[in-house]
ChimeraX commands (.cxc) that place a marker at each C-alpha (Angstrom):
marker #1 position 48.52,109.67,51.61 radius 0.5
marker #1 position 47.86,106.56,53.61 radius 0.5
marker #1 position 47.43,106.41,57.51 radius 0.5
marker #1 position 50.69,104.59,57.82 radius 0.5
marker #1 position 52.54,107.36,55.50 radius 0.5
marker #1 position 51.47,110.00,57.93 radius 0.5
marker #1 position 52.27,108.35,61.08 radius 0.5
marker #1 position 55.71,107.84,59.57 radius 0.5
marker #1 position 56.28,111.32,58.24 radius 0.5
marker #1 position 55.18,112.65,61.91 radius 0.5
marker #1 position 58.26,110.60,63.19 radius 0.5
marker #1 position 60.85,111.13,60.36 radius 0.5
marker #1 position 60.50,113.28,57.60 radius 0.5
marker #1 position 63.21,113.35,54.88 radius 0.5
marker #1 position 63.99,114.92,51.65 radius 0.5
marker #1 position 67.00,114.30,49.31 radius 0.5
marker #1 position 69.12,116.80,52.05 radius 0.5
marker #1 position 67.36,116.76,55.04 radius 0.5
marker #1 position 66.03,114.40,57.81 radius 0.5
marker #1 position 63.77,115.58,60.54 radius 0.5
marker #1 position 63.39,113.68,63.66 radius 0.5
marker #1 position 60.02,113.83,65.37 radius 0.5
marker #1 position 58.67,117.14,63.21 radius 0.5
marker #1 position 55.27,116.49,64.34 radius 0.5
marker #1 position 55.09,113.96,67.36 radius 0.5
marker #1 position 51.54,114.30,68.64 radius 0.5
marker #1 position 51.50,114.81,72.52 radius 0.5
marker #1 position 50.00,111.38,73.53 radius 0.5
marker #1 position 52.93,109.82,72.22 radius 0.5
marker #1 position 55.23,110.53,75.30 radius 0.5
marker #1 position 57.41,107.77,74.52 radius 0.5
marker #1 position 58.12,105.54,71.83 radius 0.5
marker #1 position 60.58,103.58,69.42 radius 0.5
marker #1 position 60.66,103.11,65.35 radius 0.5
marker #1 position 63.25,101.14,63.78 radius 0.5
marker #1 position 65.08,101.41,60.44 radius 0.5
marker #1 position 63.20,104.12,58.52 radius 0.5
marker #1 position 64.54,104.36,55.15 radius 0.5
marker #1 position 65.06,108.18,54.28 radius 0.5
marker #1 position 64.97,109.66,50.63 radius 0.5
marker #1 position 68.74,110.38,50.94 radius 0.5
marker #1 position 70.08,106.90,51.49 radius 0.5
marker #1 position 70.25,107.27,55.14 radius 0.5
marker #1 position 68.18,105.36,57.71 radius 0.5
marker #1 position 67.03,106.14,61.24 radius 0.5
marker #1 position 66.44,104.10,64.46 radius 0.5
marker #1 position 65.03,106.13,67.43 radius 0.5
marker #1 position 63.30,106.08,70.54 radius 0.5
marker #1 position 61.95,109.03,72.45 radius 0.5
marker #1 position 60.99,109.76,75.99 radius 0.5
marker #1 position 59.10,113.28,76.36 radius 0.5
marker #1 position 59.23,113.18,80.29 radius 0.5
marker #1 position 62.83,112.76,80.45 radius 0.5
marker #1 position 63.25,114.41,77.02 radius 0.5
marker #1 position 65.66,112.15,75.49 radius 0.5
marker #1 position 65.99,110.94,72.17 radius 0.5
marker #1 position 68.48,107.83,71.20 radius 0.5
marker #1 position 69.41,107.57,67.58 radius 0.5
marker #1 position 70.97,105.44,65.30 radius 0.5
marker #1 position 71.81,106.95,62.07 radius 0.5
marker #1 position 73.30,104.78,59.03 radius 0.5
marker #1 position 74.11,106.08,55.54 radius 0.5
marker #1 position 74.58,103.83,52.60 radius 0.5
marker #1 position 75.54,106.41,49.88 radius 0.5
marker #1 position 78.07,109.27,49.94 radius 0.5
marker #1 position 76.58,112.60,50.08 radius 0.5
marker #1 position 75.85,115.48,52.75 radius 0.5
marker #1 position 72.64,116.32,54.52 radius 0.5
marker #1 position 71.02,117.97,57.28 radius 0.5
marker #1 position 70.12,116.43,60.32 radius 0.5
marker #1 position 67.33,118.53,62.57 radius 0.5
marker #1 position 66.33,117.69,65.94 radius 0.5
marker #1 position 63.11,118.55,67.63 radius 0.5
marker #1 position 63.28,122.22,68.81 radius 0.5
marker #1 position 65.56,122.42,71.96 radius 0.5
marker #1 position 67.34,119.33,71.57 radius 0.5
marker #1 position 71.30,118.87,71.20 radius 0.5
marker #1 position 73.27,115.94,70.25 radius 0.5
marker #1 position 75.19,115.21,73.96 radius 0.5
marker #1 position 78.63,114.00,72.54 radius 0.5
marker #1 position 79.14,115.16,68.97 radius 0.5
marker #1 position 80.88,112.30,66.65 radius 0.5
marker #1 position 83.06,112.91,63.62 radius 0.5
marker #1 position 81.11,113.37,60.44 radius 0.5
marker #1 position 78.50,115.52,62.46 radius 0.5
marker #1 position 78.98,119.23,62.41 radius 0.5
marker #1 position 76.68,121.35,64.72 radius 0.5
marker #1 position 74.87,124.22,62.79 radius 0.5
marker #1 position 73.33,125.33,66.11 radius 0.5
marker #1 position 69.78,125.26,66.87 radius 0.5
marker #1 position 69.53,121.61,66.84 radius 0.5
marker #1 position 70.69,121.36,63.13 radius 0.5
marker #1 position 73.53,119.19,62.38 radius 0.5
marker #1 position 75.46,118.58,58.62 radius 0.5
marker #1 position 76.00,115.10,58.03 radius 0.5
marker #1 position 78.79,113.73,55.97 radius 0.5
marker #1 position 77.35,110.43,55.21 radius 0.5
marker #1 position 79.58,107.78,53.53 radius 0.5
marker #1 position 78.67,104.16,52.50 radius 0.5
marker #1 position 78.37,101.91,55.75 radius 0.5
marker #1 position 78.78,105.07,58.05 radius 0.5
marker #1 position 76.63,104.73,61.63 radius 0.5
marker #1 position 76.31,106.98,64.48 radius 0.5
marker #1 position 74.77,106.20,67.57 radius 0.5
marker #1 position 74.12,109.38,69.88 radius 0.5
marker #1 position 71.82,110.66,72.61 radius 0.5
marker #1 position 69.92,113.82,71.73 radius 0.5
marker #1 position 68.74,115.60,75.11 radius 0.5
marker #1 position 66.90,119.08,75.68 radius 0.5
marker #1 position 69.58,121.59,75.90 radius 0.5
marker #1 position 67.50,124.45,77.83 radius 0.5
marker #1 position 66.92,121.19,80.70 radius 0.5
marker #1 position 70.53,120.17,80.75 radius 0.5
marker #1 position 71.94,123.94,80.74 radius 0.5
marker #1 position 69.49,124.94,83.85 radius 0.5
marker #1 position 71.13,121.62,85.64 radius 0.5
marker #1 position 74.37,123.16,85.52 radius 0.5
marker link #1:1,2 radius 0.2
marker link #1:2,3 radius 0.2
marker link #1:3,4 radius 0.2
marker link #1:4,5 radius 0.2
marker link #1:5,6 radius 0.2
marker link #1:6,7 radius 0.2
marker link #1:7,8 radius 0.2
marker link #1:8,9 radius 0.2
marker link #1:9,10 radius 0.2
marker link #1:10,11 radius 0.2
marker link #1:11,12 radius 0.2
marker link #1:12,13 radius 0.2
marker link #1:13,14 radius 0.2
marker link #1:14,15 radius 0.2
marker link #1:15,16 radius 0.2
marker link #1:16,17 radius 0.2
marker link #1:17,18 radius 0.2
marker link #1:18,19 radius 0.2
marker link #1:19,20 radius 0.2
marker link #1:20,21 radius 0.2
marker link #1:21,22 radius 0.2
marker link #1:22,23 radius 0.2
marker link #1:23,24 radius 0.2
marker link #1:24,25 radius 0.2
marker link #1:25,26 radius 0.2
marker link #1:26,27 radius 0.2
marker link #1:27,28 radius 0.2
marker link #1:28,29 radius 0.2
marker link #1:29,30 radius 0.2
marker link #1:30,31 radius 0.2
marker link #1:31,32 radius 0.2
marker link #1:32,33 radius 0.2
marker link #1:33,34 radius 0.2
marker link #1:34,35 radius 0.2
marker link #1:35,36 radius 0.2
marker link #1:36,37 radius 0.2
marker link #1:37,38 radius 0.2
marker link #1:38,39 radius 0.2
marker link #1:39,40 radius 0.2
marker link #1:40,41 radius 0.2
marker link #1:41,42 radius 0.2
marker link #1:42,43 radius 0.2
marker link #1:43,44 radius 0.2
marker link #1:44,45 radius 0.2
marker link #1:45,46 radius 0.2
marker link #1:46,47 radius 0.2
marker link #1:47,48 radius 0.2
marker link #1:48,49 radius 0.2
marker link #1:49,50 radius 0.2
marker link #1:50,51 radius 0.2
marker link #1:51,52 radius 0.2
marker link #1:52,53 radius 0.2
marker link #1:53,54 radius 0.2
marker link #1:54,55 radius 0.2
marker link #1:55,56 radius 0.2
marker link #1:56,57 radius 0.2
marker link #1:57,58 radius 0.2
marker link #1:58,59 radius 0.2
marker link #1:59,60 radius 0.2
marker link #1:60,61 radius 0.2
marker link #1:61,62 radius 0.2
marker link #1:62,63 radius 0.2
marker link #1:63,64 radius 0.2
marker link #1:64,65 radius 0.2
marker link #1:65,66 radius 0.2
marker link #1:66,67 radius 0.2
marker link #1:67,68 radius 0.2
marker link #1:68,69 radius 0.2
marker link #1:69,70 radius 0.2
marker link #1:70,71 radius 0.2
marker link #1:71,72 radius 0.2
marker link #1:72,73 radius 0.2
marker link #1:73,74 radius 0.2
marker link #1:74,75 radius 0.2
marker link #1:75,76 radius 0.2
marker link #1:76,77 radius 0.2
marker link #1:77,78 radius 0.2
marker link #1:78,79 radius 0.2
marker link #1:79,80 radius 0.2
marker link #1:80,81 radius 0.2
marker link #1:81,82 radius 0.2
marker link #1:82,83 radius 0.2
marker link #1:83,84 radius 0.2
marker link #1:84,85 radius 0.2
marker link #1:85,86 radius 0.2
marker link #1:86,87 radius 0.2
marker link #1:87,88 radius 0.2
marker link #1:88,89 radius 0.2
marker link #1:89,90 radius 0.2
marker link #1:90,91 radius 0.2
marker link #1:91,92 radius 0.2
marker link #1:92,93 radius 0.2
marker link #1:93,94 radius 0.2
marker link #1:94,95 radius 0.2
marker link #1:95,96 radius 0.2
marker link #1:96,97 radius 0.2
marker link #1:97,98 radius 0.2
marker link #1:98,99 radius 0.2
marker link #1:99,100 radius 0.2
marker link #1:100,101 radius 0.2
marker link #1:101,102 radius 0.2
marker link #1:102,103 radius 0.2
marker link #1:103,104 radius 0.2
marker link #1:104,105 radius 0.2
marker link #1:105,106 radius 0.2
marker link #1:106,107 radius 0.2
marker link #1:107,108 radius 0.2
marker link #1:108,109 radius 0.2
marker link #1:109,110 radius 0.2
marker link #1:110,111 radius 0.2
marker link #1:111,112 radius 0.2
marker link #1:112,113 radius 0.2
marker link #1:113,114 radius 0.2
marker link #1:114,115 radius 0.2
marker link #1:115,116 radius 0.2
marker link #1:116,117 radius 0.2
view
């Protein structure tokens, strides 16, 4: 695996049935953005993260029909759930993809948000 592939897999890792966001984010990358990462299941992801704010802005698009799991970083949850995304708990969501589907959402640190209430 080349360095580019290793960096990409630290930000978005995919299999035919799973997309993991920021599975191995280095601590030094406190904030950043990556655009239109093609996944192995026909989805694409654009994301921006801010570790200080504990937020993750996500755009998820699908080009084929099929279900897969979307896994957020530990402790994160989607703030406003959309049609086609089902919360399984622990930052894991079922996605019902259809050609041309597009979701934009913000994921936040669920523990931090609940302590503010």
